[in-house]
C-alpha positions as protocol buffer text, in pm:
chain_id: "A"
residue {
  index: 1
  type: UNK
  ca { x: 12575 y: 35103 z: 29322 }
}
residue {
  index: 2
  type: UNK
  ca { x: 12751 y: 34949 z: 29028 }
}
residue {
  index: 3
  type: UNK
  ca { x: 12721 y: 35012 z: 28657 }
}
residue {
  index: 4
  type: UNK
  ca { x: 12893 y: 34904 z: 28342 }
}
residue {
  index: 5
  type: UNK
  ca { x: 12852 y: 35159 z: 28065 }
}
residue {
  index: 6
  type: UNK
  ca { x: 12895 y: 35071 z: 27702 }
}
residue {
  index: 7
  type: UNK
  ca { x: 12903 y: 35341 z: 27437 }
}
residue {
  index: 8
  type: UNK
  ca { x: 12684 y: 35202 z: 27160 }
}
residue {
  index: 9
  type: UNK
  ca { x: 12580 y: 35272 z: 26804 }
}
residue {
  index: 10
  type: UNK
  ca { x: 12257 y: 35092 z: 26889 }
}
residue {
  index: 11
  type: UNK
  ca { x: 12119 y: 34864 z: 27159 }
}
residue {
  index: 12
  type: UNK
  ca { x: 11797 y: 34685 z: 27241 }
}
residue {
  index: 13
  type: UNK
  ca { x: 11643 y: 34463 z: 27508 }
}
residue {
  index: 14
  type: UNK
  ca { x: 11419 y: 34174 z: 27413 }
}
residue {
  index: 15
  type: UNK
  ca { x: 11186 y: 33988 z: 27651 }
}
residue {
  index: 16
  type: UNK
  ca { x: 10983 y: 33689 z: 27530 }
}
residue {
  index: 17
  type: UNK
  ca { x: 11067 y: 33773 z: 27168 }
}
residue {
  index: 18
  type: UNK
  ca { x: 10944 y: 34135 z: 27200 }
}
residue {
  index: 19
  type: UNK
  ca { x: 11173 y: 34441 z: 27191 }
}
residue {
  index: 20
  type: UNK
  ca { x: 11085 y: 34637 z: 27504 }
}
residue {
  index: 21
  type: UNK
  ca { x: 11360 y: 34899 z: 27495 }
}
residue {
  index: 22
  type: UNK
  ca { x: 11574 y: 35030 z: 27210 }
}
residue {
  index: 23
  type: UNK
  ca { x: 11812 y: 35319 z: 27141 }
}
residue {
  index: 24
  type: UNK
  ca { x: 12034 y: 35441 z: 26862 }
}
residue {
  index: 25
  type: UNK
  ca { x: 12369 y: 35603 z: 26948 }
}
residue {
  index: 26
  type: UNK
  ca { x: 12416 y: 35649 z: 27322 }
}
residue {
  index: 27
  type: UNK
  ca { x: 12485 y: 35447 z: 27635 }
}
residue {
  index: 28
  type: UNK
  ca { x: 12381 y: 35104 z: 27748 }
}
residue {
  index: 29
  type: UNK
  ca { x: 12391 y: 35116 z: 28130 }
}
residue {
  index: 30
  type: UNK
  ca { x: 12392 y: 34782 z: 28310 }
}
residue {
  index: 31
  type: UNK
  ca { x: 12299 y: 34875 z: 28669 }
}
residue {
  index: 32
  type: UNK
  ca { x: 12320 y: 34686 z: 29001 }
}
residue {
  index: 33
  type: UNK
  ca { x: 12222 y: 34787 z: 29352 }
}
residue {
  index: 34
  type: UNK
  ca { x: 12425 y: 34647 z: 29640 }
}
residue {
  index: 35
  type: UNK
  ca { x: 12309 y: 34574 z: 29995 }
}
residue {
  index: 36
  type: UNK
  ca { x: 12393 y: 34907 z: 30163 }
}
residue {
  index: 37
  type: UNK
  ca { x: 12289 y: 35129 z: 29872 }
}
residue {
  index: 38
  type: UNK
  ca { x: 12033 y: 35406 z: 29910 }
}
residue {
  index: 39
  type: UNK
  ca { x: 11870 y: 35651 z: 29670 }
}
residue {
  index: 40
  type: UNK
  ca { x: 12164 y: 35885 z: 29735 }
}
residue {
  index: 41
  type: UNK
  ca { x: 12402 y: 35639 z: 29567 }
}
residue {
  index: 42
  type: UNK
  ca { x: 12159 y: 35597 z: 29278 }
}
residue {
  index: 43
  type: UNK
  ca { x: 12148 y: 35975 z: 29230 }
}
residue {
  index: 44
  type: UNK
  ca { x: 12530 y: 36003 z: 29236 }
}
residue {
  index: 45
  type: UNK
  ca { x: 12563 y: 35718 z: 28988 }
}
residue {
  index: 46
  type: UNK
  ca { x: 12311 y: 35877 z: 28752 }
}
residue {
  index: 47
  type: UNK
  ca { x: 12489 y: 36213 z: 28770 }
}
residue {
  index: 48
  type: UNK
  ca { x: 12815 y: 36039 z: 28674 }
}
residue {
  index: 49
  type: UNK
  ca { x: 12650 y: 35843 z: 28390 }
}
residue {
  index: 50
  type: UNK
  ca { x: 12497 y: 36158 z: 28240 }
}
residue {
  index: 51
  type: UNK
  ca { x: 12814 y: 36369 z: 28266 }
}
residue {
  index: 52
  type: UNK
  ca { x: 13086 y: 36112 z: 28189 }
}
residue {
  index: 53
  type: UNK
  ca { x: 13278 y: 36240 z: 27885 }
}
residue {
  index: 54
  type: UNK
  ca { x: 13321 y: 35930 z: 27668 }
}
residue {
  index: 55
  type: UNK
  ca { x: 13192 y: 36057 z: 27333 }
}
residue {
  index: 56
  type: UNK
  ca { x: 13422 y: 36215 z: 27077 }
}
residue {
  index: 57
  type: UNK
  ca { x: 13439 y: 36587 z: 27010 }
}
residue {
  index: 58
  type: UNK
  ca { x: 13527 y: 36743 z: 26673 }
}
residue {
  index: 59
  type: UNK
  ca { x: 13896 y: 36669 z: 26737 }
}
residue {
  index: 60
  type: UNK
  ca { x: 13826 y: 36301 z: 26806 }
}
residue {
  index: 61
  type: UNK
  ca { x: 13895 y: 36326 z: 27181 }
}
residue {
  index: 62
  type: UNK
  ca { x: 13657 y: 36177 z: 27437 }
}
residue {
  index: 63
  type: UNK
  ca { x: 13528 y: 36510 z: 27559 }
}
residue {
  index: 64
  type: UNK
  ca { x: 13149 y: 36491 z: 27535 }
}
residue {
  index: 65
  type: UNK
  ca { x: 12881 y: 36332 z: 27752 }
}
residue {
  index: 66
  type: UNK
  ca { x: 12569 y: 36143 z: 27650 }
}
residue {
  index: 67
  type: UNK
  ca { x: 12380 y: 36465 z: 27727 }
}
residue {
  index: 68
  type: UNK
  ca { x: 12614 y: 36670 z: 27509 }
}
residue {
  index: 69
  type: UNK
  ca { x: 12561 y: 36439 z: 27210 }
}
residue {
  index: 70
  type: UNK
  ca { x: 12187 y: 36397 z: 27282 }
}
residue {
  index: 71
  type: UNK
  ca { x: 12234 y: 36021 z: 27281 }
}
residue {
  index: 72
  type: UNK
  ca { x: 11996 y: 35758 z: 27409 }
}
residue {
  index: 73
  type: UNK
  ca { x: 12021 y: 35586 z: 27745 }
}
residue {
  index: 74
  type: UNK
  ca { x: 11918 y: 35221 z: 27776 }
}
residue {
  index: 75
  type: UNK
  ca { x: 11907 y: 35117 z: 28143 }
}
residue {
  index: 76
  type: UNK
  ca { x: 11913 y: 34744 z: 28221 }
}
residue {
  index: 77
  type: UNK
  ca { x: 11913 y: 34591 z: 28569 }
}
residue {
  index: 78
  type: UNK
  ca { x: 12189 y: 34334 z: 28616 }
}
residue {
  index: 79
  type: UNK
  ca { x: 12239 y: 34196 z: 28967 }
}
residue {
  index: 80
  type: UNK
  ca { x: 12528 y: 33977 z: 28846 }
}
residue {
  index: 81
  type: UNK
  ca { x: 12754 y: 34284 z: 28853 }
}
residue {
  index: 82
  type: UNK
  ca { x: 12772 y: 34222 z: 29229 }
}
residue {
  index: 83
  type: UNK
  ca { x: 12929 y: 33879 z: 29175 }
}
residue {
  index: 84
  type: UNK
  ca { x: 13196 y: 33772 z: 29422 }
}
residue {
  index: 85
  type: UNK
  ca { x: 13430 y: 33523 z: 29256 }
}
residue {
  index: 86
  type: UNK
  ca { x: 13695 y: 33510 z: 29529 }
}
residue {
  index: 87
  type: UNK
  ca { x: 13574 y: 33184 z: 29684 }
}
residue {
  index: 88
  type: UNK
  ca { x: 13589 y: 32941 z: 29396 }
}
residue {
  index: 89
  type: UNK
  ca { x: 13438 y: 32889 z: 29055 }
}
residue {
  index: 90
  type: UNK
  ca { x: 13073 y: 32954 z: 29137 }
}
residue {
  index: 91
  type: UNK
  ca { x: 13001 y: 33325 z: 29192 }
}
residue {
  index: 92
  type: UNK
  ca { x: 12823 y: 33443 z: 29503 }
}
residue {
  index: 93
  type: UNK
  ca { x: 12572 y: 33724 z: 29477 }
}
residue {
  index: 94
  type: UNK
  ca { x: 12532 y: 33801 z: 29848 }
}
residue {
  index: 95
  type: UNK
  ca { x: 12657 y: 34157 z: 29791 }
}
residue {
  index: 96
  type: UNK
  ca { x: 12360 y: 34234 z: 29565 }
}
residue {
  index: 97
  type: UNK
  ca { x: 12062 y: 34409 z: 29718 }
}
residue {
  index: 98
  type: UNK
  ca { x: 11766 y: 34184 z: 29793 }
}
residue {
  index: 99
  type: UNK
  ca { x: 11511 y: 34181 z: 29509 }
}
residue {
  index: 100
  type: UNK
  ca { x: 11269 y: 34423 z: 29678 }
}
residue {
  index: 101
  type: UNK
  ca { x: 11539 y: 34683 z: 29755 }
}
residue {
  index: 102
  type: UNK
  ca { x: 11709 y: 34625 z: 29420 }
}
residue {
  index: 103
  type: UNK
  ca { x: 11388 y: 34686 z: 29230 }
}
residue {
  index: 104
  type: UNK
  ca { x: 11313 y: 35003 z: 29430 }
}
residue {
  index: 105
  type: UNK
  ca { x: 11660 y: 35144 z: 29361 }
}
residue {
  index: 106
  type: UNK
  ca { x: 11646 y: 35047 z: 28992 }
}
residue {
  index: 107
  type: UNK
  ca { x: 11306 y: 35218 z: 28957 }
}
residue {
  index: 108
  type: UNK
  ca { x: 11439 y: 35525 z: 29141 }
}
residue {
  index: 109
  type: UNK
  ca { x: 11737 y: 35538 z: 28904 }
}
residue {
  index: 110
  type: UNK
  ca { x: 11510 y: 35506 z: 28598 }
}
residue {
  index: 111
  type: UNK
  ca { x: 11262 y: 35768 z: 28720 }
}
residue {
  index: 112
  type: UNK
  ca { x: 11542 y: 36017 z: 28787 }
}
residue {
  index: 113
  type: UNK
  ca { x: 11700 y: 35940 z: 28449 }
}
residue {
  index: 114
  type: UNK
  ca { x: 11369 y: 36001 z: 28271 }
}
residue {
  index: 115
  type: UNK
  ca { x: 11337 y: 36337 z: 28447 }
}
residue {
  index: 116
  type: UNK
  ca { x: 11693 y: 36440 z: 28356 }
}
residue {
  index: 117
  type: UNK
  ca { x: 11740 y: 36303 z: 28004 }
}
residue {
  index: 118
  type: UNK
  ca { x: 11508 y: 36308 z: 27700 }
}
residue {
  index: 119
  type: UNK
  ca { x: 11575 y: 35959 z: 27559 }
}
residue {
  index: 120
  type: UNK
  ca { x: 11555 y: 35683 z: 27821 }
}
residue {
  index: 121
  type: UNK
  ca { x: 11457 y: 35323 z: 27752 }
}
residue {
  index: 122
  type: UNK
  ca { x: 11470 y: 35030 z: 27994 }
}
residue {
  index: 123
  type: UNK
  ca { x: 11482 y: 34659 z: 28035 }
}
residue {
  index: 124
  type: UNK
  ca { x: 11247 y: 34478 z: 28275 }
}
residue {
  index: 125
  type: UNK
  ca { x: 11363 y: 34413 z: 28629 }
}
residue {
  index: 126
  type: UNK
  ca { x: 11419 y: 34041 z: 28704 }
}
residue {
  index: 127
  type: UNK
  ca { x: 11311 y: 33933 z: 28354 }
}
residue {
  index: 128
  type: UNK
  ca { x: 11505 y: 33694 z: 28134 }
}
residue {
  index: 129
  type: UNK
  ca { x: 11634 y: 33955 z: 27892 }
}
residue {
  index: 130
  type: UNK
  ca { x: 11830 y: 33931 z: 27570 }
}
residue {
  index: 131
  type: UNK
  ca { x: 12046 y: 34238 z: 27519 }
}
residue {
  index: 132
  type: UNK
  ca { x: 12173 y: 34319 z: 27172 }
}
residue {
  index: 133
  type: UNK
  ca { x: 12425 y: 34597 z: 27118 }
}
residue {
  index: 134
  type: UNK
  ca { x: 12685 y: 34734 z: 26886 }
}
residue {
  index: 135
  type: UNK
  ca { x: 12963 y: 34861 z: 27113 }
}
residue {
  index: 136
  type: UNK
  ca { x: 13108 y: 35179 z: 26961 }
}
residue {
  index: 137
  type: UNK
  ca { x: 13484 y: 35195 z: 27000 }
}
residue {
  index: 138
  type: UNK
  ca { x: 13469 y: 34963 z: 27185 }
}
residue {
  index: 139
  type: UNK
  ca { x: 13421 y: 35180 z: 27492 }
}
residue {
  index: 140
  type: UNK
  ca { x: 13323 y: 35002 z: 27815 }
}
residue {
  index: 141
  type: UNK
  ca { x: 13350 y: 35178 z: 28152 }
}
residue {
  index: 142
  type: UNK
  ca { x: 13285 y: 35024 z: 28496 }
}
residue {
  index: 143
  type: UNK
  ca { x: 13152 y: 35258 z: 28766 }
}
residue {
  index: 144
  type: UNK
  ca { x: 13101 y: 35213 z: 29138 }
}
residue {
  index: 145
  type: UNK
  ca { x: 12943 y: 35456 z: 29381 }
}
residue {
  index: 146
  type: UNK
  ca { x: 12992 y: 35325 z: 29734 }
}
residue {
  index: 147
  type: UNK
  ca { x: 12782 y: 35430 z: 30031 }
}
residue {
  index: 148
  type: UNK
  ca { x: 12963 y: 35632 z: 30298 }
}
residue {
  index: 149
  type: UNK
  ca { x: 13150 y: 35417 z: 30551 }
}
């Protein structure tokens, strides 16, 4: 599974003019399932997201996790993270999980996040979403959890 994390001061997801998910300080997690991914990869990715130390401590060092700072988590599905741009100027998305499997893994990820973290908001799978954010830092971290070979 793939994710791009952005440390934010605030973030929101809008669908059809309505805000459906919104957080204050925390992490915006753009999440993508790839073809061979299973719930095990989703669980490993979530563990990394929750424990990644990218928030400042009292000394100003990135030493605290989203859990440590009690920040929000806004999870947004984004299949375009699986883009393959090696073959020209039009990206291919054949590495992304099919919509049924992608939705199941996204929902698994969200359900586990809600069980593990007190402030979890989401986008809407396969919707045309507008994402607004204020990147804090800026801090943007790509993550990949690959299935075993």
